[in-house]
C-alpha positions as CSV (number, residue, x, y, z in Angstrom):
1,M,-37.3,89.0,164.0
2,R,-37.9,89.5,167.3
3,T,-37.6,87.0,170.2
4,T,-37.1,86.8,174.0
5,V,-33.5,84.5,173.7
6,G,-31.5,84.3,170.8
7,I,-29.2,81.2,170.9
8,V,-26.2,80.8,168.8
9,G,-25.0,77.5,167.9
10,A,-26.8,74.2,167.7
11,G,-24.5,72.2,169.7
12,P,-25.5,70.5,172.9
13,A,-25.4,73.5,175.0
14,G,-27.8,75.8,172.5
15,L,-29.9,72.5,171.8
16,M,-30.5,71.8,175.7
17,L,-30.9,75.3,176.4
18,A,-33.5,75.8,173.8
19,R,-35.2,72.9,175.3
20,L,-35.7,73.6,178.7
21,L,-36.9,77.6,177.7
22,R,-39.3,75.9,175.6
23,L,-40.5,73.7,178.8
24,A,-40.4,77.1,180.6
25,G,-42.4,78.8,178.2
26,I,-40.0,81.1,177.3
27,D,-39.8,81.8,173.6
28,C,-36.3,81.5,171.7
29,V,-34.8,81.0,168.3
30,V,-31.2,79.0,167.6
31,L,-29.0,80.1,165.0
32,E,-26.6,77.6,163.6
33,C,-23.9,78.1,160.7
34,R,-23.8,74.5,159.9
35,D,-26.9,72.4,158.3
36,R,-28.7,69.5,160.1
37,A,-26.4,66.4,158.9
38,Y,-23.0,68.2,160.0
39,V,-24.4,68.8,163.2
40,E,-25.6,65.3,163.7
41,R,-22.6,63.5,162.7
42,R,-19.8,65.9,163.9
43,Q,-18.0,63.6,166.5
44,R,-17.4,64.9,170.1
45,A,-17.7,63.5,173.4
46,G,-19.3,60.2,174.7
47,V,-19.7,60.3,178.3
48,L,-22.8,61.8,180.1
49,E,-22.7,62.2,183.8
50,Q,-25.3,61.1,186.3
51,G,-26.9,65.1,186.2
52,T,-26.3,65.5,182.5
53,A,-28.4,62.3,181.9
54,D,-31.0,63.3,184.6
55,V,-31.2,66.7,182.7
56,L,-32.3,64.9,179.7
57,R,-34.4,62.8,180.8
58,A,-36.5,65.4,182.7
59,A,-36.5,67.7,179.3
60,G,-38.2,64.8,177.5
61,A,-34.9,63.4,175.9
62,G,-34.1,60.2,177.8
63,E,-36.4,57.9,175.5
64,R,-33.2,56.8,173.4
65,L,-30.8,57.3,175.9
66,D,-32.5,54.7,178.3
67,R,-32.8,52.4,175.3
68,E,-29.4,52.7,173.5
69,G,-27.1,54.2,175.9
70,L,-24.6,52.1,177.7
71,P,-24.9,52.4,181.7
72,H,-21.3,52.3,183.2
73,D,-20.5,52.1,186.9
74,G,-17.2,52.4,187.0
75,I,-13.9,53.0,184.8
76,E,-10.5,50.7,185.2
77,L,-7.2,52.3,185.5
78,R,-4.2,50.2,184.3
79,F,-0.6,51.1,185.2
80,A,2.7,48.7,185.4
81,R,0.8,46.4,183.8
82,R,-1.6,46.4,186.9
83,R,-5.8,47.0,186.4
84,H,-7.6,48.5,189.1
85,R,-11.3,49.1,188.9
86,I,-12.9,52.4,190.3
87,D,-16.6,51.5,191.3
88,F,-18.7,54.7,191.3
89,P,-22.0,53.8,193.2
90,D,-20.2,52.2,195.7
91,L,-17.7,55.6,196.0
92,T,-20.2,58.1,195.5
93,G,-23.6,57.2,197.0
94,G,-24.7,55.6,193.8
95,R,-24.0,58.2,190.8
96,R,-22.6,56.4,188.0
97,V,-22.1,57.5,184.2
98,T,-23.7,57.0,180.9
99,V,-22.0,56.3,177.4
100,Y,-24.1,58.3,174.6
101,A,-22.6,60.1,171.9
102,Q,-23.2,63.9,171.5
103,T,-24.3,63.2,168.4
104,E,-27.0,61.5,169.7
105,V,-27.8,63.9,171.9
106,C,-28.0,66.4,169.2
107,K,-30.3,64.1,167.1
108,D,-32.9,63.7,170.1
109,L,-33.2,67.2,171.3
110,I,-33.1,68.6,167.2
111,A,-35.9,65.7,166.9
112,L,-37.5,67.3,169.7
113,A,-37.7,70.8,168.4
114,E,-38.7,70.0,165.0
115,T,-42.0,68.5,166.9
116,D,-42.4,70.9,169.4
117,G,-40.5,73.9,168.8
118,P,-38.6,76.2,169.1
119,P,-37.4,77.3,165.7
120,V,-34.0,76.0,165.1
121,L,-32.6,78.2,161.9
122,F,-29.5,75.8,160.3
123,E,-27.2,77.3,157.8
124,S,-27.5,80.6,159.7
125,E,-24.2,82.2,159.6
126,V,-24.2,84.8,162.6
127,L,-22.1,87.9,161.5
128,A,-22.0,89.6,165.0
129,V,-23.8,90.3,168.1
130,E,-24.4,93.9,169.1
131,G,-25.9,95.9,171.8
132,V,-25.2,93.4,174.5
133,D,-24.8,95.9,176.8
134,T,-28.3,97.9,176.3
135,D,-31.6,96.7,177.1
136,A,-32.0,95.7,173.0
137,P,-29.6,93.0,172.0
138,R,-29.1,92.4,168.1
139,I,-27.8,89.6,166.2
140,R,-26.8,89.8,162.6
141,F,-27.0,86.9,160.6
142,R,-26.6,85.8,156.9
143,R,-29.3,83.2,155.6
144,G,-29.8,82.0,152.0
145,G,-27.5,84.8,151.2
146,R,-29.4,87.9,152.6
147,E,-28.6,89.4,155.8
148,E,-31.4,89.4,158.5
149,V,-31.2,90.7,162.6
150,L,-32.8,88.9,165.1
151,E,-33.9,90.9,168.0
152,C,-34.0,89.7,171.8
153,A,-33.9,90.5,175.0
154,Y,-31.0,88.5,175.7
155,V,-28.1,86.6,173.8
156,A,-26.8,83.1,174.7
157,G,-23.7,82.6,173.4
158,C,-23.2,78.5,172.8
159,D,-21.2,78.5,169.6
160,G,-18.2,77.1,170.5
161,F,-14.5,78.1,171.3
162,H,-14.3,79.6,167.8
163,G,-17.6,81.5,167.5
164,V,-18.7,85.0,167.4
165,C,-20.1,85.8,170.8
166,R,-17.1,85.8,173.0
167,A,-15.9,88.6,171.0
168,A,-18.5,90.5,171.9
169,V,-17.3,91.2,175.5
170,P,-14.8,93.9,175.6
171,A,-11.2,93.0,176.1
172,A,-11.3,95.8,178.8
173,V,-13.4,93.3,181.4
174,S,-12.0,90.2,180.2
175,R,-9.6,87.8,181.9
176,V,-8.5,84.4,180.0
177,F,-6.8,81.4,181.9
178,E,-5.3,79.2,179.6
179,R,-2.7,76.2,179.4
180,V,-1.7,74.6,176.2
181,Y,-0.6,70.9,176.1
182,P,2.3,69.5,174.4
183,Y,0.7,66.3,173.6
184,A,-2.7,65.5,171.5
185,W,-4.9,62.7,170.9
186,L,-5.1,60.4,168.1
187,G,-8.6,59.0,168.2
188,V,-10.2,55.8,166.1
189,L,-13.3,54.6,165.5
190,A,-13.6,51.0,164.9
191,D,-16.1,48.4,163.6
192,V,-15.4,45.9,166.8
193,P,-16.8,45.3,169.8
194,P,-15.0,46.8,173.2
195,S,-12.5,44.4,174.6
196,H,-13.7,45.7,177.9
197,D,-17.2,46.5,179.4
198,E,-15.9,49.4,180.8
199,L,-13.8,52.6,180.0
200,V,-10.2,51.7,180.3
201,Y,-7.3,54.7,181.4
202,A,-3.8,53.3,180.9
203,R,-0.8,55.1,182.0
204,H,2.4,53.8,180.1
205,D,6.2,55.0,179.8
206,R,5.2,55.2,175.8
207,G,2.1,57.6,176.8
208,F,-1.4,57.5,177.6
209,A,-4.0,55.2,175.9
210,L,-7.8,54.9,176.3
211,L,-10.1,52.3,175.3
212,S,-13.6,53.7,175.1
213,M,-16.8,52.7,173.3
214,R,-19.7,54.3,171.4
215,T,-22.0,51.4,170.9
216,P,-21.5,47.7,171.5
217,S,-20.2,46.8,168.5
218,V,-18.1,50.1,167.9
219,S,-15.1,50.9,169.9
220,R,-13.5,54.3,170.2
221,L,-10.0,54.1,171.3
222,Y,-7.2,57.0,172.2
223,L,-3.5,57.3,172.1
224,Q,-1.5,60.4,173.0
225,V,0.7,61.6,170.3
226,P,3.0,64.6,170.0
227,E,1.4,68.0,169.7
228,G,1.2,68.6,165.7
229,T,0.6,65.0,164.8
230,E,-1.0,64.3,161.9
231,A,-4.1,61.6,161.9
232,E,-2.4,60.2,158.6
233,E,1.1,59.4,159.9
234,W,-0.2,56.2,161.8
235,T,-1.5,53.7,159.8
236,D,-4.1,51.2,161.3
237,E,-1.6,48.8,162.1
238,E,0.4,50.8,163.7
239,I,-2.3,52.3,165.7
240,W,-3.3,48.9,166.7
241,D,-0.1,48.1,167.8
242,E,0.4,50.9,169.9
243,L,-2.4,50.3,171.9
244,A,-1.8,46.5,172.3
245,R,1.7,47.8,174.1
246,R,0.0,50.2,176.1
247,L,-2.9,48.6,177.3
248,E,-0.9,45.4,178.0
249,T,-1.7,44.2,181.5
250,A,-0.1,41.2,183.5
251,D,-3.0,38.4,183.0
252,S,-4.6,37.0,179.9
253,W,-6.6,40.1,178.9
254,T,-6.1,40.7,174.8
255,L,-7.1,43.7,172.8
256,E,-9.2,42.8,169.9
257,R,-8.8,44.0,166.4
258,G,-11.1,45.3,163.8
259,P,-11.9,48.0,160.5
260,V,-10.8,51.6,161.6
261,T,-13.5,53.7,159.9
262,Q,-12.2,57.5,161.3
263,K,-9.4,58.8,162.4
264,S,-8.6,62.2,164.0
265,V,-6.2,64.2,166.4
266,T,-7.6,66.5,169.3
267,P,-5.3,68.6,170.4
268,M,-5.2,69.8,174.4
269,R,-5.8,73.1,176.1
270,S,-7.1,74.3,179.2
271,Y,-9.2,77.5,179.1
272,V,-11.7,79.8,180.8
273,H,-13.2,83.0,179.9
274,E,-13.9,85.3,182.7
275,P,-16.7,86.7,183.1
276,M,-19.3,84.4,181.7
277,R,-22.2,87.1,181.5
278,Y,-21.7,90.2,179.8
279,G,-24.7,93.1,179.9
280,R,-27.4,91.1,178.1
281,L,-24.7,88.4,177.1
282,F,-24.3,85.1,178.6
283,L,-21.3,82.6,177.4
284,A,-22.1,78.9,177.8
285,G,-20.1,75.8,177.0
286,D,-17.2,75.9,174.8
287,A,-17.5,79.5,174.2
288,A,-16.6,80.3,177.9
289,H,-14.2,77.3,178.6
290,I,-12.0,74.0,177.5
291,V,-11.0,71.1,179.1
292,P,-8.9,68.4,178.3
293,P,-10.8,65.5,176.9
294,A,-9.4,63.1,179.9
295,G,-11.9,64.1,182.6
296,A,-14.9,63.6,180.0
297,K,-16.2,67.0,181.3
298,G,-17.0,69.3,178.0
299,L,-20.3,68.0,177.4
300,N,-21.2,68.2,180.8
301,L,-19.6,71.8,181.7
302,A,-21.7,73.1,178.8
303,V,-25.1,71.1,180.1
304,G,-24.3,72.4,183.8
305,D,-24.0,76.3,182.1
306,V,-27.5,76.1,180.4
307,V,-29.0,74.6,183.2
308,V,-28.2,77.5,185.8
309,L,-28.8,79.9,182.6
310,A,-32.8,78.3,182.1
311,R,-33.4,78.5,186.1
312,A,-32.3,81.9,185.9
313,L,-34.6,83.1,183.1
314,E,-37.2,81.2,184.3
315,H,-37.1,83.1,187.7
316,E,-36.7,86.2,186.1
317,R,-39.8,85.6,184.3
318,R,-41.6,84.6,187.1
319,T,-40.4,86.6,189.7
320,G,-38.9,89.9,187.7
321,S,-36.1,89.4,189.9
322,A,-32.4,89.4,187.9
323,E,-30.5,88.0,191.0
324,L,-30.1,84.7,189.6
325,L,-29.2,86.3,186.1
326,D,-26.9,88.5,188.0
327,A,-25.0,85.8,189.7
328,Y,-24.8,83.7,186.5
329,S,-21.2,83.6,185.8
330,E,-20.2,83.4,189.5
331,T,-22.1,80.1,189.8
332,C,-21.1,78.4,186.5
333,L,-17.3,79.4,187.3
334,R,-17.6,77.4,190.4
335,R,-18.7,74.0,188.8
336,V,-16.1,75.3,186.2
337,W,-12.6,75.3,188.0
338,Q,-13.7,72.3,189.9
339,A,-14.0,70.8,186.3
340,E,-10.6,72.5,185.1
341,R,-9.3,70.8,188.0
342,F,-10.2,67.6,187.8
343,S,-9.6,67.4,184.1
344,H,-6.0,68.8,184.5
345,D,-5.2,66.6,187.9
346,M,-6.4,63.6,185.1
347,T,-4.1,64.9,182.6
348,A,-1.0,64.9,185.1
349,L,-2.1,61.7,186.2
350,L,-1.5,59.8,183.2
351,H,0.1,61.4,180.4
352,R,3.7,61.3,180.0
353,A,5.2,64.6,179.6
354,P,7.8,65.4,176.7
355,G,11.3,65.0,178.8
356,A,9.6,63.7,181.8
357,T,12.3,62.7,184.2
358,A,12.6,59.2,186.2
359,F,11.3,61.1,189.6
360,E,8.3,62.1,188.0
361,D,7.4,59.1,186.2
362,R,7.8,57.6,189.7
363,L,5.5,60.2,191.2
364,Q,2.8,59.3,188.6
365,L,2.9,55.7,189.5
366,A,2.9,56.5,193.3
367,R,-0.3,58.7,192.7
368,L,-2.1,56.1,190.9
369,D,-1.1,53.5,193.6
370,R,-2.7,55.4,196.1
371,I,-5.9,55.9,193.9
372,A,-5.8,52.1,193.7
373,T,-5.4,51.5,197.7
374,T,-7.1,54.2,199.4
375,R,-10.6,54.5,199.5
376,S,-10.7,58.4,200.0
377,A,-8.2,59.0,196.8
378,A,-10.7,56.7,194.8
379,A,-13.9,58.3,196.1
380,D,-11.9,62.0,195.3
381,L,-11.8,60.6,191.3
382,A,-15.1,59.3,191.4
383,E,-16.8,62.0,192.6
384,G,-15.3,64.0,190.2
385,Y,-15.8,61.7,187.2
386,T,-19.6,61.5,188.0
387,G,-20.2,65.5,187.8
388,F,-20.0,68.2,190.5
389,P,-23.5,69.6,191.5
390,F,-25.3,72.1,188.5
391,G,-25.2,75.1,190.5
């Protein structure tokens, strides 16, 4: 089997790249180890930056997004039982975000690929990526019990943090920057309308809490918990009680409760692999970087990476110049590190570290108060949240 770009992974990065290449007239094949049903139901991110939503629309994947997505013009910060709204359009010149689950993005892109190409080969386990330092990379994979080879000109490693592509970059040229946080998020899906019409980020002495949503009738909520916590350690009643404590305000706002349909624990880390390109292998999305979820950046960073890569591949095909391909890693990393900074700042701003002192607590509250009372500080948060430019 032969193609121009072999894409490993059918998450949002791989599927978005495949769509952009299809529109640019560049042939590609997507290899995904899981089956289609798994890809379309795995729960991940749910907030799309302005730029991500615009890219989806331009790629022909905006119809359901515009019909079912929930546009948000701000978020609410809560601390010391106070409420303060960050108005995105006012602070950013009109930018906003849209709540639309990653599962739905993947469904839309898979449906387009099924109708219009390129091929997405599910249940195709990639065994190795070889020859990326030559002009003829190869991807060895197993499908239907038989080993096959995909020959290509370029390989896009969109296979996530635990994928095989990053291992193809020699240790001698790799640099890893990482921080593991001493807490995690306990997340729940609940069949109850959201108790607020925008996302609520709460800093509390007992730990962080987030009120989010998936649809007008389904809430997504999170609690900061110690690292290593198992979801089953918390009963539904304990979760609702703790959310009510941490989200409490001085006014009459109340948290609506409902049946919990799903629980999971998300560990938190910051991770960047440099470079994001080696030879003819280009890493994108979680294969190259991880951000803690407080900044809502993971899916959006992945889309930014593949936008840069698709433009570079189209430029090379049209002009014969590899200038943009050669700049891929540097171009992406500028945005990646800004997103890492923003996500780290949001995490430090809202989470209470184990053993935090009263002095550190007061510093957190002072930072939040500055955001609530100073336009420039609020604008910095709003600009970071709604997204940095794609290259």
